[in-house]
MIKOL-919858 format. One record per atom (N, C-alpha, C, O): x, y, z; residue in one letter. Coordinates in steps of 0.02 Angstrom, whole numbers, plus 50000, padded with zeros to 5 digits. Layout:
N
XYZA...
REM end
This chain:
407
465444839047668M466124841347638M466064848347649M466494851047683M465574851747623R465574859247632R465604861847699R465904866947716R465254857547740K465234860347818K465864859647843K466074863947882K466244854147825I466954853147852I467364858847824I467714861747866I467374861047762I467744865547749I467604873347778I468034877547789I466984874047785V466744880447818V467014880747882V467284885847902V466964875147917Y467094873247987Y467874874547994Y468104878148038Y468234871547951T468934872247956T469314879547943T469814881747971T468894882447890I469124889647890I468904894747947I469254899447965I468294893247971T468214896748035T468634896048092T468834900848125T468794889648104I469264888448158I470064892348143I470414895048186I470194891548077F470804894448059F470804902048072F471294904548099F470284905648054I470154912348068I470164914848135I470474919948153I469784910648173F469714911048249F470444910248290F470594913248342F470774906148260L471474905048287L472054909048256L472624908148277L471914913348208L472364916148173L472864920848210L473454920848191L472654925148263P472974928248307P473454924248351P473974926748371P473254917248366L473754912348399L474164911148358L474734912148378L474114909048299W474604907048244W475104912948235W475704911648227W474894919848237M475394925148222M475804925648282M476414926048278M475454925448345W475824926148404W476434920448408W477004922048426W476274914248392I476744908948387I477244910848338I477824910848359I477154912448272Y477544914048233Y478064919848265Y478674919048264Y477784924748288W478254929548322W478664927048377W479234929348383W478434922348417Q478884919348462Q479404915648442Q479904915448478Q479374912448384L479794908148347L480314911848313L480854909448298L480104918748299T480604923048265T481154924948304T481024928048355T481824923548290P482384926148327P482374933348341P482184937448299P482594935148403A482664942348415A483204945848371A483664942148352A483224951448356R483844955348317R484044960848364R483634965448375R484634960848393N484904966348429N485024972548389N485314972548335N484794977448419M484934984148385M484764990648440M484194991948457M485214993548458E485214997648523E484925004648489E485255007848447E484345006348510A484005012148498A483975017848554A483775016848611A484195023648530F484195029648582F483565033248568F483525035848512F483055033948609I482495036948603I482405043548652I482475042948713I482275048848628L482245055648665L481545057748662L481355059648607L481165057748705D480485060248717D480415065548769D480425063748828D480335072048753K480195076748806K479555078948819K479435083448860K479045075548781T478335076948800T477905070448820T477495067548784T478095068948881V477765062448905V477245064048967V477435064149026V476645065148948M476155066848989M475955061849038M475785063449095M475965055349017T475745049049056T476205044249038T476555044748988T476235038749083N476655032349073N476435029449007N476825025448983N475955030448978A475865026948913A476295028748862A476345024548818A476635034048855G477155036748809G476865037448743G477115034948693G476255041448745D476005041548669D476405044348619D476275042848561D476885048248631N477275051248581N477975047148556N478395049248515N477975041048590H478475036148556H478245029648559H478625025248540H477665027948581K477485020448582K477295017548519K477235011548509K477165022948470S477135019548391S477805016848373S477825011248348S478365020248383F479045017948362F479185010748406F479445005648384F478955011948473N479045005448521N478675000148480N478984995048468N478005000748455F477774994648421F478084992148365F478144986148355F478334997348319V478884994548263V479344990448289V479374984548273V479794993648336L480314989648367L480164982848390L480564978248379L479534981848425T479354974848458T479074970248400T479254964348393T478644973348364N478354969248306N478864966348253N478764961148223N479334969848246N479874967248205N480484963448255N480984961048228N480404963248311K480644960148359K481464961848363K481914957648365K481514968148364F482174971948382F482214972148455F481744973448492F482764970948473S482894970948555S483554974248579S484004975448539S483584975548634K484264978148655K484834971648664K484704965648664K485394974448670R485874970348661R485844964648718R486084959048707R485564966048773N485454961048826N484824956148807N484634952148849N484564956448754G484014952348730G483344954248755G482854950748742G483304960248795E482644963048815E482294967348762E482614971048725E481664966548760L481284970148712L481154977148745L481094977848806L481114982448701Y481014988848726Y480314990648764Y479754989548741Y480444993148819D479774995448859D479695002348852D480125006248874D479135004648822E478945011348818E478895015448879E478995021548875E478755012748934T478785016148992T479505018349030T479535022749073T480045014549008K480715016749030K481165017848974K481515022848974K481175013848926D481725013148882D481765019548834D481785019048772D481795025048865Y481925032048828Y482295036748878Y482475035148935Y482395042748847M482685048148888M482215053748871M481905054648819M482235057548929G481755063948929G481395064948984G481715065349037G480685065548986F480265067249042F479945060949060F479685057149019F479965059949130F479605054149155F479145056149209F479375057849264F478455055849196P477875057349243P477965052949305P478165047149301P477805055749361E477665051349418E477035053849459E476775059349446E476835050449500D476205052349547D476285058849582D476815061649597D475555061449592F475515067649630F475885073349590F476175077749622F475895073549529F476165079649492F476935079849498F477245084749479F477225074349525M477965074749525M478225072249459M477825069449422M478895072949441Y479255070749380Y479895069349396Y480095070249454Y480285067249350S480995066349353S481175066949275S480815065849227S481815069049277I482045070149202I482775066149201I483215066749243I482805062049142N483445058749124N483555060549051N483185058549007N484115064649041D484235066148974D485005067848966D485405066049008D485175071448911L485905072448899L486125078948925L486715080448913L485785082948959S485905089048967S486495090649016S486735096249026S486685084649046N487285084949088N487835080949070N488305080149109N487805078349009S488275075348978S488845078848952S488715083548914S489545077248965N490035080848933N490265076948875N490005071448863N490705079148840D490885076848761D491195069548771D491105065648724D491485067448817R491725060848823R491155056148832R491125050748802R490655058448877S490055053348886S489635052948822S489395047648803S489565058848791L489125059648725L489485054148671L489175049648643L490125055248663D490565049848619D490385043248637D490245039048594D490365041748704S490285034448729S489575032448704S489485027248672S489105036748720L488365035348694L488395033648621L488135028548599L488715038148585A488615038148514A488955031048486A488725028148437A489505028848522N489765022448507N489305016848527N489275011748493N488955017448580H488575011748606H487815010648556H487575005348536H487605016248549Y486965016048515Y486985015048436Y487415018148403Y486555010848405D486515009848342D486065014848299D486135015648238D485615017848336L485245023548297L484865028348360L484795026748419L484655034148328A484375038648373A483675041148345A483555042348286A483225041548397Y482545044148369Y482335049848416Y482255048848477Y482245055848386Y482045061548435Y481265061448412Y481105062148353Y480845060548460T480105059848444T479755066248450T479355068448409T479945069448511D479455074848526D479935079148569D480135076948622D480125085348547M480455090148587M480065095548614M480345100248643M479375095148604N478995099948619N478945102248695N478875108048713N479005096648737G479115096948808G478385097748843G477835096248819G478565100748913I477935101248950I477925108048981I478425110749004I477305110648979N477225117749003N476925117649078N476665112449098N476965122549113Y476695122849176Y475895121549179Y475635117549219Y475525125349131D474825123749141D474575117849114D473975116749119D475005113049082E474885106549064E474975102249123E474605097449134E475485103949162W475615099149211W475445100649279W475345095949317W475395107449305F475215107849372F474535111549359F474515117449344F473965107649367V473295109649344V473005112249410V473255111449466V472415115649393D471955118249449D471755112649500D471745106749482D471615114449559V471405109849608V470715106949578V470325110549547V470595100349589G469985096349569G470125093949497G469785089249475G470605096849457E470705092749391E471215087149402E471665087549444E471115082249363T471725077149360T472155078149307T471905081049259T472785076449303K473285076649264K473015073849190K473165076849138K472625068249189H472355065849132H471815070449095H471795071349034H471405073149142N470935078049110N471285083749078N471055085849025N471805086449105A472175092649088A472525090349013A472565094248966A472705084749012N473005082348953N472535081848899N472715082748841N471955080448914E471295079248854E471155086848845E470975088148788E471185091748882L470875097748871L471345102748844L471125107548812L471915102148853L472475107148833L472855103948773L473275099548783L472705106048714D473015104448657D473475109548633D473315114048594D474135108648660I474525115348659I475175113148621I475445108048641I475485116748566V476065115648536V476505120648551V476345126648549V477165118148569G477675122148585G477585127048642G477085126648677G478085132048654G478115136548708G477975144348675G478135149648701G477645143548613I477625150348575I476975153848572I476945159348545I476425150748600F475845153348589F475465155148651F475505152048704F475105160248640V474795163448705V474365158648746V473975154748718V474435158848811R474005154948851R473375158248878R473345164348870R472855155248908T472285158748927T472315159049005T471885162449035T472825155549042K472925155449107K473335161949126K473465166349085K473525162149190K473965168249212K474625168049185K474915162649175K474885173449172K475465173449140K476095170149179K476595168149148K476055169749246E476655167049281E476525158349273E476955154349291E475965156549246H475905149649232H476105147549160H476085141749142H476305152549121D476495152649056D477275150949054D477675154749027D477455145349083K478215144249090K478285136749062K477825132649068K478815135549036L479175129149019L479395126349067L479865129049097L479095119549092V479375115349138V480005111849112V480525111449145V479925109449048Y480495105649016Y480325105448943Y479735105748926Y480825105048896G480705104348826G481235108148783G481605112448808G481245106548720G481635109648674G482315105948662G482535102148706G482605106948608L483375104648592L483785108748635L483705114848639L484255105348668V484865109448708V485495106948669V485495102648626V486025110548694K486635110248672K486845103248656K487075101648601K486745098748709Q487035091548711Q486595087848661Q486865083248630Q486005088948649D485595085248610D485785086648530D485695082348486D486015091848521V486335093648449V486965090248443V487115086948393V487365091048497E488095087348494E488085080148487E488555077448457E487615076648510F487425069948514F487225068048440F487475063148413F486845071348412L486645070548331L487255071948293L487385068148247L487645076748305Q488335077448269Q488735070748276Q488985068448225Q488805068348321K489195062848339K488915056248306K489285052348275K488285055148316M487955049948271M488005050848203M488105045948169M487955056648176K488035058448109K488735056848083K488845053748031K489215059148127A489935057348101A490165049648101A490625047148068A489725046648148K489945039248151K489405035648105K489325029548110K489035039448060K488565036748012K488085031948033K487915027247997K487815033348101K487285029248131K486605032348101K486605037748070K486065028548112L485395030248082L485145036348128L485235035948188L484885041348105I484515046048137I483825047848120I483765050348064I483295047048155L482615048348143L482445054048189L482585053548249L482155059548165T481885064348192T481175066848166T480975065248110T480845070248206E480165073048183E479955078248216E480295080448262E479375081248198F479055087148232F478875084948301F478625079348312F479005089448349N479295096548346N479955097248376N480085098148436N480375096548325M481175096548343M481385103848331M481775106648371M481145106848278L481415113448263L481165119448295L481535124048312L480395119348305A479975125248320A480195126348393A480525122148425A479985132348420P479975133048496P479655127848535P479155125248511P479895125748600P480385129648630P481105129148623P481515131748662P481255125248564T481955124948545T482265131148525T482025134048476T482765133648557K483175140348540K483325140448469K483425135348436K483345146248448S483455147948375S484155145548359S484295143648302S484635145448409V485375144248401V485515136748380V485915135048337V485105132448419F485115125548414F484665123148351F484805118548313F484165126848347R483805125148283R484235126148222R484245121848178R484625131848216K485045133448162K485535127048150K485595124148096K485835125548208Q486325119348206Q486035113648173Q486325110648128Q485445112248197A485115106348178A484925105948096A484955101048059A484745112348082E484505113848011E485155113747964E485115111247907E485635115947985D486295116247945D486595108447943D486855106247891D486545104947999M486785098647998M486465093847948M486765089347919M485815095347942F485425089347894F485075093147836F484655090147804F485235099447821G484975101947758G484205103247754G483875101947704G483975105447807I483185107047816I483125113347841I483575115547876I482595117047827R482415123947855R481675124247877R481225122447839R481585126347934W480895127147951W480705134547929W481085139247936W480065134947903T479805140947883T479555145447939T479525151447927T479375143547996G479095146548048G478315145148056G477975147648101G478085140748007W477335139548001W477215131748023W477605127248007W476665130948061M476475123548075M475785124748074M475525130348071M475435118248078G474665118148070G474415111948088G474785107048098G473735111848095R473405105848111R472645105948084R472365111248074R472345099848073Y471795098548053Y471315098748107Y471505095848157Y470745101448111F470195101348154F469635099048122F469515101848068F469205094148144D468635090948114D468045095748121D467565095148082D468035100648171N467525105148182N467775111148219N468005111248276N467695116048179L467955123248202L467535127748236L467695133348255L466785123848245D466255127648277D466365127648354D466245122548387D466555132848379T466705132248460T466135131748501T466195131048562T465495132248467T464885132748513T464675125448514T464225123748553T464975120648471K464815113448472K465375108548497K465265102548510K465965111448501T466465106248508T467105110348550T467335115648529T467325107248607P467885110548650P468605108948613P469145110948635P468525104848553E469135103048524E469645108948514E470235108448530E469385114748485V469855120148472V470005123948526V469575126848560V470745124148539P471015128148595P470825134548605P470865138648560P470605135848664V470365143348686V470895148948659V470725153948627V471575147148677W472085151848652W472065153148580W472105158848557W472005148048544L471935148648472L471385153548444L471475157548399L470775152548481V470225156748459V470405164448484V470325169448447V470625164648545H470895171948557H471335174848516H471235180548497H471855171448498L472385173948447L472065175648380L472265180748351L471655172348356Y471345174048289Y470805180048292Y470725183748244Y470465180848349K470005185248363K470365192448363K470155197648338K470965191348399N471275197648414N471635200848341N471815206748333N471665195748295Q471945198648235Q471375199248184Q471535200848126Q470705198248198N470275198048151N469615201548174N469075198848163N469665207548204H469015210648236H468575207148276H467975208548275H468825202348316N468545199148364N467945194248328N467395192948352N468155192248274Q467745187548236Q468035180748233Q468635179348228Q467465176348238W467725169248226W467195164848186W466825160848215W467165165748128P466605164648073P466545156648058P466145154948014P466875152248089F467015145448063F466485140848098F466365141248158F466195136448056T465685131948072T465825125048049T465435120448061T466425124248014K466445117547980K467135114948000K467415117648048K467435109547966S468135107647976S468635111847941S468475115747896S469245110947960G469755115047918G470415113747952G470535109847998G470865118347918I471545118147943I471805124547969I471755129947940I472075123748027V472405130448060V473085130448052V473415125548068V473345135748027F474105137748020F474325142948082F474015148248091F474815141048117I475105146548165I475835147848148I476205143148135I476045153948149K476705155948128K477085157548201K476775159048252K477725157148197D478125158648260D478065165248283D478345166748336D477715170048249N477555176748275N476835176748293N476555182148288N476445171348314N475805171048327N475295172648274N474695173148287N475585173548210E475015174648164E474615168848152E474915163448154E473915168948138V473535163548130V473115164548057V472815169648040V473165158648021V472755157747960V472445152347963V472685147047981V471755153547940I471305147447942I470915145747880I470555149947854I470985139647857L470565137347792L469995133347818L470035129747867L469455134347780E468855130047803E468605127047752E468595129847697E468325120147761K468065116147717K467475119847661K467075124147679K467515117647602D467105119547556D467225127647533D467205129047473D467335131847576K467425139047561K468195139047530K468335141747476K468685135547574D469345136747560D469725130247548D470305130247528D469385124847559L469695118347547L469245114647516L468655114947532L469495110247465I469055105447430I469185098747473I468685095647491I469755096547490N469925090647535N470065095247600N470435100147595N469745093347660D469865097247713D470475096047749D470735100247785D470735089247736L471325086647771L471995086747734L471975084947675L472545088347758P473175088447722P473265080647703P473125075947741P473515080047638V473605073547601V474325071547600V474675075347566V474595067147626V475245064747618V475345060447550V475085054947543V475745063347502T475735059947439T476445057247432T476915060347457T476535051447397T477145047047387T477225045747319T476755043247288T477805047047290N477885044947222N477885037347205N477935033447252N477845035147145A477795028047134A478425024347159A478355019247193A479035026747143N479525022447170N479535021647247N479625016247275N479445027347276D479405026347355D478835022747379D478885019447431D478235023047345M477695019047357M477925011447366M477795007847414M478275009947312E478525002847311E479055001047365E479064995847398E479435005647369R479955005247421R479775004047489R480044999747523R479235008547513F479045009047578F478375005947592F478105006447648F478095002447540N477454999347540N476905003447575N476585001447624N476845009347544V476315014047565V475955016347507V476215016647451V475305018347521P474835020747464P475075027747442P475405031547478P474865028947377E475055035547354E474785041047387E475095046347383E474225040847421K473915045747463K473635043547525K473285038447526K473755046947579V473465045747642V473405051847675V473865055847674V472825053147709E472715059747752E473015059247816E473075053947846E473265066047841F473585066147901F473135071347946F472985076947925F472955068948003P472455072648036P472715077348102P472315079848141P473405078148106F473715079848166F474185086348153F474175089448100F474575087848205W475025092748193W475625091848138W475875086348125W475825097648108F476365096748055F476725103248059F476475108248084F477345102848033D477625109148019D477855110147944D477905105347906D477985116347926I478095117347854I478775118647846I478995123747872I479205114447810I479905114947806I480125114547729I479765112347684I480785117147722Q481075116347661Q481635111047667Q481965110447719Q481745107047610A482265102847611A482785104547560A482585105447503A483395105247572L483935107647527L484075101247475L483925095447492L484355102747413P484345097847367P484715091247375P484585086347340P485155091247417D485535085447437D485185079847471D485425074247478D484525082047496N484055077447531N483485074647473N483385077747421N483215069647485H482755066047449H482085066247484H482015063847540H481575069247448I480855069847477I480435063747466I480145063047413I480395059347513V480015053647512V479235054547496V478895051247456V479055059547537S478295061247530S478205068147539S478605071347573S477635071547505N477525077447520N476845079047543N476405075247522N476635084547586Y475945086947599Y475675089347543Y476045092447504Y475085088547529E474705092447478E474055095347499E473635091647524E473935101647491L473355105247523L472975106547460L473185110447417L472345102847455V471865103447394V471435108547414V471025107947460V471545114647374T471205121847404T470705122447344T470755119247291T470255126947359T469855131047310T470275137047286T470795138447315T470065140447238P470425146847218P470545152047282P471085154747293P470055152847316E469925157647367E470465154947420E470835159247445E470525148547438G470905145847476G471715146647464G472135147947506G471815145347392E472435145247370E472665153547368E473265154647371E472215158847363K472435165447368K472585167047437K473075170747448K472195164547492I472425165147553I473105162747579I473445165747620I473265156947551L473975154447564L474505158547536L475035159847564L474315160647473A474885164047436A475055171047470A475615173547472A474415173847498Q474565180247535Q475035179947592Q475405184747603Q475045173947633H475375172147684H476045168447666H476435167047711H476185166947603K476795163547586K476755156547609K477275153947628K476185153047612I476105146047632I476075142047575I475645143447534I476495136947565P476425133747503P475935128447505P475765126047559P475705126347448T475145121347451T475405113947446T475055109047455T476095113947428H476505107647429H477145108547475H477515113447471H477235103847515F477925104347558F478035097647584F477595093347591F478755096947599P478915089547620P478635086847687P478605090347737P478435080847686A478225076647743A478715072947762A478845073147822A479065068847723T479585064747747T480225066047704T480255065447642T480755068147749V481315070147706V481915063947720V481955061247775V482315062247668E482735057147671E483425058847653E483525061847601E483935057047694H484635057247667H484975050347690H485245049247744H484885046447642Y485155038847663Y485735037347611Y485635033847561Y486325040047625K486955039947583K487535037647624K487475037247685K488085036347594D488745034547618D488925039247677D489175036947729D488795045947667D489085051047707D488675050147778D488995049447830D488015050147778Y487655048947837Y486835047347826Y486555048247772Y486555045347874K485895042547868K485425046147910K485485045747971K484875050347878F484475054147920F483755054147882F483685053347822F483245055247929Y482615055647911Y482245061247960Y482345061648021Y481815065247923Y481495069847967Y480725069147938Y480555070447880Y480335066947991F479495067747981F479235074248007F479285076548063F478955076847953A478715084147964A478015084347992A477555087547966A477955080748045G477315079448080G477345075848137G477865073048155G476785075748173D476835071748239D476655064448233D476185061748264D477105061148186F476945055148155F476865049248217F476415045048220F477325050148259A477435045048314A476955045048366A476905040348405A476515051248368D476155052048420D475435048148412D475055049748366D475315044048449N474635040048431N474335038348514N474705036048558N473755039548521P473445037948579P473225030948588P473105028548643P473165027848533H472815021248529H473305015248555H473875014548532H473035011048605D473405005948632D473414999148573D472904996448550D474074997648559K474134992748510K474524986248543K474744981548509K474564986948612N475014981948649N474784974448627N475204970048617N474164973448622R473994966148604R474144964148546R474114958148536R474364968548490M474564966548423M475274966648413M475514964148362M475674969848464K476454970648461K476814963348440K477284962848401K476514958448472K476854951848461K476524946948418K476574940848423K476114950648367M475834946348312M476204946448246M476074951048207M476624941948230R476964942748164R476464942048110R476034937648106R476584947548062G476154947648011G475524951148013G475144951047965G475374954948077I474774958748086I474774964348040I474234967148027I475264966248017T475344972347964T475054971047902T474884975647865T474964964847889N474654962647827N473904962847826N473594961347775N473604964647880F472894966447893F472734973547912F472204975247938F473304978147895R473164984347916R472624988747897R472454993447932R472374987347842Y471764991047806Y471174988947838Y470674991647815Y471064984847887I470454982947928I470584985747997I470114984748035I471024988548019L471214989048078L471144996148109L471404997648162L470755000348068Y470665007048080Y469925008848054Y469645005448012Y469675013848079M468935016348058M469035021848000M469225027648009M468855018747938K468905022347885K468465029347877K468635034347844K467915028347911E467445033947907E467715039347959E467475045047955E468165038148005D468365043448053D468965047148040D469495044448055D468975053348012K469415056647982K469995058548035K470585059448019K469765058848099T470275060348157T470645054548183T471095055248224T470465048848160D470745042648182D471515041448164D471655038848110D472015043348207R472655042848195R472955035648177R473505034848151R472515030648196N472655023848181N472775023248110N473245019948087N472345026248074R472315025747998R473035028047974R473325024147937R473315033047988F473935034947974F474505030347994F474945029047954F474495028148052F474975023148084F475005017248035F475535015348009F474375014248023W474345006947990W474505008347915W474825004147884W474315013847887A474395014747813A475025017447793A475205016947734A475415020947843Y476075024847821Y476565023247868Y477025019547852Y476505026047937Y477045025247980Y477345019847982Y477905019147957Y476995014348017Q477375008648030Q477655005847972Q478175002647980Q477435006347919S477765003647856S478415005847839S478895002247824S478415013147843V478925017047831V479595015447872V480145013647851V479345016747940V479905015447988V480175008047991V480765006848003V479685003147978S479884995947973S480364994847912S480814990647911S480244998347868T480774997147796T481335000747816T481854998447793T481395006247856I482005009547869I482425005947922I483045005747922I482025003147965L482504999548021L482644992547992L483134989648014L482334990047953N482544982347928N483224983647874N483754980447872N483034988447840K483664990147784K484294992347826K484834989947809K484254996547879Y484794998247916Y485074992047951Y485684991047952Y484624987847981Y484884982348023Y485294978047966Y485864975947977Y485034977147916S485424972447860S486104974547847S486534970447831S486224981247854E486874983947836E487344984447902E487944985747896E487054983547959L487574984048021L487984977448028L487784971948009L488604978648059P489124973048044P488734968448106P488384970548152P488914962248091K488574956648132K489214952548174K489084947848212K
REM end
């Protein structure tokens, strides 16, 4: 009898992915038109919006024609092609009438990454492949010094433009759901369009952004960008004294501040913290570490802060932050979900995830196993943040919003 029970349990576990796939297949699709804008697409994998695509597919949200969303084509922005060619399909040539028509058609908008593509990220040296360049060049925005020739320090494409802002205004006026995230406010977005977006949604960028690095020792790892090292050395007597993990902060005037593990940081990663009510509402843990790019913003009182970043510093680290007017607590997820409009801002590269989850997209209930789907010991594994926080928050937002749409 015991053998039969063990055998039955083993077979059930072995076939569990099949049961979840069948459950997903039997679940009716729900039509919801999503406008996705991504201006930072280095490969057809669509790393900067495929996390959102996973949420759409796993929850079985489809376009009105019944088709599921395809991350390789169902977005607007930058489209990579073979032999360093590319095409652009966006709102930049849209007039007021066409923008209004689009705002009527779409149920929601998600601006995933406005950072864009730089010349030296796209047109690489002879002998390098585009894939290798993408791995080697970890460059944010158009605001930082490059190590290549100045003529290559050009923006191929990126940043909010006038029509992007006008489309958001129309979506807001029609009370459609708006989701945005880093890097929408920082350069290459021009200050006039940043100011319009900030005023529209009651948020303010402080000019600071940052990122965690698990090793700042440039003799042991190529992870830290050369341009960043040069910037810091130019400001600190040609010194780079870091050998451990830490957080790098960069301001829009190229000022660099670095906090290092043990000396300045008790916890070397930024921690996203959520209050008890929002933990229950979004089904997320109280604390989850975030290992990638983030920006430091302020939210006006009319907004609700779902989660905050927390920097756990030593007294020395706190002193350094205070000298540069960098807060130890600042918004991570900002919400305005009221009768007048519905808006979220994720103050980090939340949707950017290089890991392939296509095999799990069509497994209904796979999120119930989220805590065994990432490597807990790897602090740089962005899967941890995706499963523990992002997919749950975005799923909750979409499901609530869909339930309120007229059927």
